[in-house]
Every structure is written in C-alpha cells, then in structure tokens.
C-alpha positions in Angstrom: -4.2 -69.2 -69.9 -2.9 -72.3 -68.3 0.7 -72.8 -67.4 2.8 -75.2 -69.5 5.1 -77.4 -67.6 8.1 -78.7 -69.4 10.6 -81.2 -68.2 14.1 -81.0 -69.5 17.0 -83.3 -68.7 20.4 -81.7 -68.1 23.5 -83.6 -69.2 26.8 -83.1 -67.4 29.8 -82.4 -69.6 33.5 -81.9 -69.1 33.0 -78.2 -69.7 33.3 -77.1 -73.4 34.5 -73.6 -73.9 36.4 -71.3 -71.5 34.3 -69.7 -68.8 31.4 -72.0 -69.5 29.4 -73.2 -66.5 29.2 -76.9 -65.9 25.9 -78.4 -66.7 23.9 -79.6 -63.7 21.5 -82.4 -63.1 19.6 -80.4 -60.5 18.2 -77.0 -59.7 20.1 -74.6 -57.6 20.2 -75.4 -53.9 18.7 -72.0 -52.9 15.0 -72.7 -53.4 14.2 -69.0 -53.4 16.5 -68.2 -56.4 14.9 -68.3 -59.8 16.7 -70.4 -62.4 16.5 -71.2 -66.1 17.2 -74.2 -68.3 18.8 -73.0 -71.5 19.0 -75.5 -74.4 22.3 -75.3 -76.2 23.1 -75.8 -79.9 25.0 -79.0 -79.0 21.8 -80.6 -77.8 22.6 -80.3 -74.1 20.9 -78.1 -71.5 22.4 -75.6 -69.1 20.8 -75.0 -65.8 21.8 -71.6 -64.4 20.7 -68.9 -62.0 21.2 -65.2 -61.5 24.7 -63.8 -62.0 25.9 -67.0 -63.6 24.4 -65.9 -66.9 27.4 -63.8 -67.7 29.5 -66.9 -68.0 27.5 -68.5 -70.9 29.4 -68.9 -74.1 26.9 -67.3 -76.5 28.3 -69.2 -79.4 26.5 -72.3 -78.0 23.1 -70.6 -78.3 21.1 -71.1 -81.5 18.8 -68.3 -82.9 15.6 -70.0 -81.8 16.9 -70.0 -78.2 17.9 -66.4 -78.4 14.4 -65.4 -79.6 12.7 -67.5 -76.8 15.0 -65.7 -74.3 13.9 -62.3 -75.7 10.2 -63.3 -75.3 10.8 -64.6 -71.8 12.5 -61.3 -70.8 9.5 -59.4 -72.0 7.1 -61.6 -70.1 9.2 -61.4 -66.9 9.5 -57.7 -67.2 5.7 -57.4 -67.4 5.4 -59.8 -64.4 7.8 -57.7 -62.3 5.9 -54.5 -63.3 2.7 -56.1 -62.0 4.3 -57.3 -58.8 5.9 -54.0 -57.9 2.8 -51.8 -58.5 1.2 -50.4 -55.3 -2.1 -52.1 -54.5 
C-alpha cells in the first residue's frame, strides 16, 4: 500500500476557548518529535505534538475527526508493536 500525502494549511487564530493551543503555520521546531494536524469543526486546523494534546478543546472536534483519530491510534499502536519486537 502506498503512502498518501496530504497537505493541510493551518490558520492562525486569536485562540478560541480557554486552554486552547494557538494554531500554527509550521511544524514543531524539534524535527524528531512526531506531530499531527487535527481538523477542527470551525474549519481551521490545529498543528500539535506530544503532551500538547491534553490542551485541545474537544468541543471543537467533529465526530468524523474523532473516528479518524481512533483509526490512527490503532495503526500507530500496531506500528509501535512492530518497531519494538526483537529481531
């Protein structure tokens, strides 16, 4: 199976909702840190990494996004399992 590459544009905002991360126009500076772009119900995209996920206002997520996150978690869990098995 080939990899799909998607390009998403992030849009800065004044920060809607308390504890919400600011949207970013770029990926995290630490190139070794995995990150995700999460589409929000208001049409904007949040770029976030690692521990920042606990700051997301879940009311801004639509159900399709939540389902895609569940699917991604399953795939990443399987990938981690393969990567940590002894050779």
